[in-house]
C-alpha positions in Angstrom: 59.6 58.6 -11.0 59.6 61.3 -13.6 57.8 61.3 -16.9 60.9 60.5 -19.0 61.8 57.6 -16.7 58.7 55.6 -17.8 59.6 53.6 -20.9 57.1 54.5 -23.6 57.1 51.0 -25.1 56.2 49.7 -21.6 53.2 52.0 -21.6 52.2 51.1 -25.1 52.3 47.4 -24.2 50.3 48.0 -21.0 47.6 49.9 -22.9 47.3 47.0 -25.4 47.0 44.5 -22.6 44.4 46.6 -20.7 42.4 47.4 -23.8 41.8 51.0 -22.8 44.2 53.9 -22.4 41.9 55.8 -20.1 41.1 52.8 -17.9 44.8 52.0 -17.6 45.7 55.6 -16.8 42.9 55.9 -14.2 44.4 53.0 -12.3 48.1 54.0 -12.5 50.0 56.4 -10.3 49.9 60.0 -11.4 53.5 59.9 -12.4 52.8 57.1 -14.8 49.8 58.9 -16.3 51.9 61.9 -17.0 54.1 59.9 -19.3 51.2 60.2 -21.8 49.3 63.1 -20.4 51.8 65.6 -18.9 49.3 68.1 -17.4 50.2 70.5 -14.6 49.6 69.8 -11.0 50.1 66.9 -8.6 47.2 64.8 -9.8 46.1 63.8 -13.3 42.4 63.2 -13.7 40.4 61.7 -16.6 38.5 65.0 -16.9 41.7 66.9 -17.4 42.8 64.4 -20.0 39.5 64.6 -21.8 39.5 68.4 -21.8 43.0 68.5 -23.3 42.0 66.1 -26.0 39.0 68.2 -26.9 41.2 71.3 -27.0 43.6 69.6 -29.4 40.7 68.6 -31.7 39.7 72.3 -31.8 43.2 73.1 -33.1 43.1 70.4 -35.7 45.2 67.9 -33.8 44.0 64.3 -33.6 45.1 61.8 -31.0 45.4 58.1 -31.8 46.7 55.3 -29.5 48.1 51.9 -30.2 44.5 50.5 -29.8 43.1 52.5 -32.7 42.8 51.2 -36.2 44.4 54.3 -37.6 47.6 53.8 -35.6 50.2 53.2 -38.3 50.6 49.5 -39.0 54.3 49.6 -39.6 54.9 51.4 -36.3 52.7 49.0 -34.3 55.2 46.2 -35.2 58.3 47.7 -33.5 59.3 47.2 -29.9 59.8 50.9 -29.1 56.5 52.2 -30.5 55.0 55.2 -28.6 51.7 54.7 -26.8 50.0 57.5 -28.7 50.5 59.8 -31.7 49.4 63.4 -32.3 48.5 64.1 -35.9 47.8 67.2 -37.9 46.3 66.3 -41.2 45.3 62.8 -42.2 47.2 59.5 -42.3 46.3 57.3 -45.3 46.5 53.6 -46.1 49.2 54.4 -48.6 51.5 55.4 -45.7 52.2 51.7 -45.2 54.4 52.2 -48.3 56.6 54.8 -46.7 60.3 55.2 -47.1 62.3 57.5 -44.8 64.8 59.8 -46.5 67.0 61.5 -44.0 70.4 63.2 -43.6 72.4 66.0 -42.2 71.2 69.5 -41.5 74.4 70.8 -43.2 73.7 69.4 -46.6 76.2 69.8 -49.4 75.2 70.6 -53.0 75.7 67.0 -54.1 73.7 65.9 -51.1 70.8 68.1 -52.1 71.0 66.8 -55.7 71.1 63.2 -54.5 68.1 63.6 -52.1 66.0 65.1 -54.9 66.9 62.3 -57.3 66.2 59.6 -54.8 62.8 61.1 -53.8 61.8 61.5 -57.5 62.5 57.8 -58.0 60.5 56.8 -54.9 57.5 59.0 -55.8 57.5 57.5 -59.4 57.3 54.1 -57.8 54.3 55.2 -55.6 56.2 55.3 -52.3 55.3 57.8 -49.6 58.4 59.9 -48.5 58.8 60.3 -44.8 61.3 62.7 -43.2 61.9 64.7 -40.0 61.4 68.3 -41.2 64.9 69.3 -40.1 66.9 71.7 -42.2 69.1 70.3 -45.0 68.3 66.9 -46.4 65.0 66.4 -44.5 63.5 69.6 -45.8 64.8 68.9 -49.3 63.2 65.4 -49.2 59.8 66.9 -48.3 60.0 69.6 -50.8 61.1 67.3 -53.6 58.2 64.9 -52.9 55.7 67.8 -53.1 57.3 69.2 -56.2 57.0 65.8 -58.0 53.3 65.3 -57.0 54.1 62.8 -54.3 52.8 62.3 -50.8 55.1 63.2 -47.9 54.7 62.7 -44.1 56.7 64.6 -41.5 57.6 63.0 -38.1 58.8 65.8 -36.0 60.9 66.1 -32.8 58.7 68.6 -31.0 55.0 68.8 -30.2 52.7 70.0 -33.0 52.4 73.5 -31.6 56.0 74.1 -32.5 58.1 74.2 -35.7 61.8 73.5 -35.5 63.5 75.1 -37.2 61.1 78.0 -37.4 62.1 78.5 -41.0 60.3 75.3 -41.9 56.9 76.5 -40.4 55.4 77.1 -43.8 56.5 73.7 -45.1 55.1 72.1 -42.0 51.8 73.7 -42.5 51.7 72.7 -46.1 52.5 69.0 -45.3 49.7 69.0 -42.6 47.2 70.4 -45.2 48.2 67.9 -47.9 49.2 64.8 -45.9 50.1 64.6 -42.2 52.6 65.8 -39.6 53.1 63.3 -36.8 54.5 63.7 -33.3 54.7 61.3 -30.3 55.1 64.3 -28.0 52.5 66.4 -26.2 51.6 69.3 -28.5 53.3 71.9 -26.2 56.6 70.0 -26.0 59.4 72.2 -27.3 62.7 71.0 -28.8 65.0 69.1 -26.5 68.2 67.1 -27.0 66.3 63.9 -26.0 63.3 64.4 -28.2 65.1 64.0 -31.6 66.5 60.5 -31.0 63.0 59.4 -30.0 61.6 61.1 -33.2 64.1 59.0 -35.2 62.9 55.8 -33.6 59.3 56.6 -34.5 60.3 57.6 -38.1 62.2 54.4 -38.5 59.2 52.3 -37.3 56.8 54.3 -39.4 58.6 53.5 -42.6 59.3 50.3 -44.5 62.9 51.4 -45.0 65.4 54.2 -44.3 67.6 55.9 -46.9 70.5 57.9 -45.5 71.7 60.5 -48.1 74.5 62.3 -46.2 75.3 62.2 -42.5 78.3 62.8 -40.3 79.3 61.0 -37.1 77.0 63.1 -34.9 74.0 63.2 -37.3 70.6 61.8 -36.1 70.5 60.1 -39.5 73.3 57.8 -38.3 71.2 56.9 -35.3 68.2 56.2 -37.5 70.2 53.8 -39.6 71.0 51.9 -36.4 67.5 52.0 -35.2 66.1 50.8 -38.6 68.5 47.8 -38.4 67.2 47.0 -34.9 63.7 47.2 -36.2 64.5 44.7 -39.0 63.9 47.3 -41.7 66.3 47.6 -44.7 68.8 50.5 -44.6 70.1 52.2 -47.7 73.3 54.2 -47.6 73.8 56.6 -50.4 77.3 56.5 -51.9 77.9 60.0 -50.6 77.9 58.9 -47.0 80.4 56.1 -47.5 83.4 58.3 -46.8 82.5 58.1 -43.0 83.8 55.3 -40.9 80.4 54.8 -39.3 78.8 54.2 -42.7 81.5 51.7 -43.7 80.9 49.7 -40.6 77.1 50.0 -40.9 77.3 48.7 -44.5 78.5 45.4 -43.1 75.2 44.8 -41.2 72.7 42.4 -42.7 69.9 44.2 -44.5 72.1 47.3 -45.3 72.7 48.3 -48.9 74.9 50.9 -50.6 73.1 52.6 -53.4 73.8 55.2 -56.0 70.3 56.1 -57.2 66.7 55.9 -56.0 66.1 53.3 -58.6 68.5 51.0 -56.7 66.3 51.5 -53.6 63.1 50.7 -55.5 64.7 47.6 -57.0 65.7 46.3 -53.5 62.3 47.1 -52.0 60.4 45.3 -54.8 62.6 42.2 -54.1 62.2 42.5 -50.4 58.5 43.3 -50.1 56.8 42.6 -53.4 58.4 39.6 -55.0 56.4 36.3 -54.9 59.1 34.9 -52.6 58.7 37.8 -50.2 54.9 37.5 -50.2 54.9 33.7 -49.6 
């Protein structure tokens, strides 16, 4: 059994049942342990794991498991939560009020304008903006949040020792210094085709809702819209994306809303999460 063949949600649930990540890993087969701790060699020892965690701490990378209080509360509630997260920077209690703003890497000028407008409205309503640090809409969402004095968290599709694309390295460093950059991958993990869909699942779980600004048929944002629906989280499709057949079909799902402005998103979120009926 290879590392990728072990379902991460299975490992997360097992850690919760065992009450200790290290105790569980010490009793499992080496292949299972490498799901979370992919060190070199045929055997995985607790000493190796501990040494690596200390090395990460020296680099400013913290590790938190599903057993820790600082593991994001929204993410803990979804079925495909990862067993551990690697974090540069600091998560905050306010991150529970996160909204993911995502979209295509090949953003149009109207898409960039729409992303900035939506983010400005979310920041004004004290929401944390989450995105995936990709080119295009993602980078625009992060930049707009910072420019308007908001908090933004990046959930990336590589380990924390990498920046993808490399052009966003400075933005990644700034987000880590002012808020947090989060990854479910071992810090040395490079970009792979399979890492980005897993990133989208974590971003969806981390956030209260997902806003898709602009996304074609092959965009990861389309996948995140589906994942957010599976997580029971509201999905907001900006009018710009409605020219695509996938968006028209997605708009028919319960909990999916077509919006023109960030204020529309905020109004829905207030009704869904903050009205007396929602809190009852």
